[in-house]
C-alpha positions in Angstrom: -40.9 -34.2 -26.7 -38.9 -31.0 -26.3 -35.9 -30.6 -28.6 -32.9 -28.3 -28.1 -32.5 -26.2 -31.3 -30.6 -23.0 -30.6 -30.0 -20.7 -33.5 -26.5 -20.5 -35.0 -26.2 -16.8 -34.1 -27.2 -17.5 -30.5 -24.6 -20.2 -30.3 -21.9 -17.9 -31.8 -22.7 -15.3 -29.2 -22.9 -17.7 -26.3 -19.8 -19.8 -26.7 -17.1 -17.1 -27.0 -18.8 -15.2 -24.1 -18.7 -18.4 -22.0 -15.0 -18.9 -22.7 -14.3 -15.3 -21.8 -16.3 -15.4 -18.5 -14.7 -18.7 -17.5 -11.3 -17.3 -18.3 -11.9 -14.2 -16.2 -13.1 -16.3 -13.3 -10.0 -18.6 -13.5 -7.7 -15.6 -13.7 -9.2 -14.1 -10.6 -8.7 -17.4 -8.8 -5.0 -17.4 -9.9 -4.7 -13.8 -8.7 -6.2 -14.8 -5.3 -3.6 -17.5 -4.9 -0.9 -15.0 -5.8 -2.3 -12.5 -3.3 -2.5 -15.0 -0.5 1.2 -15.9 -1.1 2.1 -12.2 -1.1 0.2 -11.6 2.2 2.0 -14.6 3.8 5.4 -13.3 2.6 4.7 -9.8 3.9 3.6 -11.2 7.3 6.7 -13.4 7.5 9.1 -10.5 6.6 7.5 -8.2 9.2 7.8 -10.8 11.9 11.5 -11.4 11.2 14.1 -10.0 13.6 15.3 -6.5 12.4 18.5 -6.4 10.4 20.7 -3.4 9.7 19.5 -1.3 6.8 22.3 -1.3 4.2 23.7 2.1 3.1 23.2 1.2 -0.5 20.3 -1.0 -1.7 20.6 -2.2 -5.2 17.4 -4.3 -5.4 14.8 -2.3 -3.4 12.0 -4.8 -4.1 14.0 -7.4 -2.1 13.7 -5.2 1.0 10.0 -4.4 0.8 8.3 -4.9 4.1 11.6 -6.1 5.8 12.1 -5.2 9.4 15.3 -3.2 9.8 17.2 -1.1 12.3 19.0 2.2 11.4 20.8 4.9 13.3 21.2 8.6 12.5 20.1 12.1 13.3 16.7 13.5 12.5 16.6 16.5 10.1 13.5 18.1 11.7 13.7 21.1 9.4 12.8 18.8 6.5 9.8 17.3 8.3 6.9 16.5 6.0 3.2 15.9 6.8 1.3 13.3 4.9 -2.5 13.2 5.1 -3.5 10.2 7.2 -6.7 8.4 8.1 -8.6 10.0 10.9 -8.4 8.5 14.3 -11.6 8.4 16.4 -13.0 11.2 14.2 -9.9 13.4 14.4 -8.1 14.3 11.2 -4.3 14.1 11.3 -1.0 13.6 9.5 1.8 11.1 9.4 5.1 12.8 10.3 7.8 11.9 7.7 11.3 13.0 8.7 14.7 12.3 7.0 17.2 10.5 9.2 20.7 11.5 8.4 23.2 8.6 8.5 26.9 8.6 9.1 27.7 8.2 5.4 25.9 11.5 4.5 22.7 9.9 3.0 19.4 9.9 4.7 16.3 7.7 4.8 12.8 9.0 5.3 11.1 7.7 8.4 7.4 7.8 9.0 7.6 8.5 12.7 3.9 8.2 13.4 0.5 10.0 13.6 -0.3 13.4 15.0 -3.6 15.3 15.2 -4.1 18.1 12.8 -3.8 20.8 15.5 -0.2 19.6 16.2 1.1 20.1 12.7 3.4 22.9 13.9 6.4 21.2 15.4 6.5 23.9 18.1 3.4 22.4 19.6 5.2 19.1 20.2 8.7 19.9 21.2 9.2 16.7 23.1 9.0 14.8 19.8 11.7 16.9 18.1 14.4 14.5 19.3 18.0 15.8 19.0 21.2 13.8 18.6 21.7 10.3 17.3 18.9 7.8 17.6 18.5 4.1 16.7 15.1 2.9 15.6 13.5 -0.1 14.0 11.0 0.1 11.1 9.4 -1.6 8.2 10.8 -0.9 4.7 8.4 0.6 2.2 9.1 1.4 -1.5 8.7 4.9 -2.9 5.1 5.9 -3.5 3.4 6.5 -6.8 0.7 9.0 -7.6 -2.5 7.5 -9.0 -5.3 9.3 -10.8 -7.3 9.5 -7.5 -4.4 11.0 -5.5 -4.0 14.8 -5.4 -0.7 16.6 -6.0 1.5 17.2 -3.0 1.2 20.8 -1.8 4.8 21.7 -1.1 4.0 25.3 -0.1 1.9 24.2 2.8 4.0 21.0 3.4 1.0 18.7 3.0 1.7 15.5 1.2 -0.7 12.9 -0.2 1.9 10.4 -1.3 5.6 9.7 -0.7 7.6 11.5 -3.4 11.2 10.8 -2.5 12.6 13.0 -5.3 10.7 16.0 -4.0 11.6 15.1 -0.4 15.3 14.9 -1.3 15.2 18.4 -2.8 13.5 19.6 0.4 16.1 17.9 2.6 19.1 18.9 0.6 20.8 15.6 1.1 20.7 12.3 -0.9 17.9 10.1 0.1 17.8 6.3 -0.1 15.2 5.0 -2.5 13.2 3.3 0.3 11.5 4.7 3.3 10.6 3.3 6.7 7.5 3.1 8.9 8.8 3.3 12.5 7.7 0.3 14.5 7.4 1.8 18.0 8.3 4.9 20.0 8.1 6.1 23.6 6.8 9.5 22.5 3.3 10.6 22.7 3.5 12.6 19.4 4.2 11.4 16.9 2.4 8.2 17.8 4.3 5.3 16.2 1.7 2.6 16.4 2.9 -0.9 15.4 2.8 -1.0 11.6 0.0 -3.0 10.0 -0.5 -3.3 6.3 -3.6 -4.8 4.7 -3.8 -5.8 1.0 -7.2 -6.0 -0.7 -8.0 -9.6 -1.5 -11.5 -9.6 -3.1 -10.5 -11.9 -6.0 -12.8 -14.7 -4.7 -15.8 -12.3 -5.0 -14.8 -11.3 -8.5 -14.3 -14.9 -9.5 -17.8 -15.8 -8.1 -19.2 -12.9 -10.2 -17.7 -14.1 -13.5 -18.6 -17.7 -12.9 -22.1 -16.8 -11.9 -22.5 -14.8 -15.1 -21.3 -17.8 -17.1 -23.9 -20.0 -15.4 -26.7 -17.5 -15.9 -25.8 -16.9 -19.5 -25.8 -20.7 -20.1 -29.2 -21.1 -18.5 -30.6 -18.4 -20.7 -29.0 -20.0 -23.7 -30.5 -23.4 -22.9 -34.0 -21.9 -22.2 -33.9 -20.0 -25.5 -32.7 -23.1 -27.4 -35.5 -25.3 -25.9 -38.1 -22.6 -26.6 -37.0 -22.4 -30.2 -37.1 -26.2 -30.4 -40.6 -26.4 -29.0 -41.8 -23.8 -31.6 -40.4 -25.9 -34.4 -41.7 -29.2 -33.1 -44.6 -30.5 -35.3 -47.9 -30.9 -33.5 
């Protein structure tokens, strides 16, 4: 009859590792539930009817992904070009322009996508709208540079992330500490496609990985324990 006789050292290695792997899997499941709630909240905020953007926002996080309306005059001379995802194999930029409001502050508006060959505003004069405009957009918070994002190139006016402090210095007017993605426009360029935001939600895959490792490690532990027991069983 086979007996299960794992060594004390094997048990001391297996049990804490099992607890850690199960804990990591459970943490990923909790993160998945949190992410699903966040995605639902973002979808709900974006589907709400637009509300006027306040002139002074104290809690910016409360306005994240809210649909808002705002009026003002574009400061085209302070237009910025953020590197965007290619469309149908064509490289391009997102056009970010401060919108000057009646109170003297401005909010940066992502007006939409342009192909790389239209970076010069002179090539798209129809999009350099003059006078007061009213638009709707989705509120975004200021961007942060990660280790994988290059520095913004202010000399060539090519941006990789939204740096509101640098954009404020460029515009010469106070900027609100949020920015907008314009919801729609009748213009050809910039092309303001309806905003869509996707958040990575691969926590279930991570949880499966951790739980699988826990099962595999336990199977190996059991096999080694039974093998050791067989070796020590008298014939």
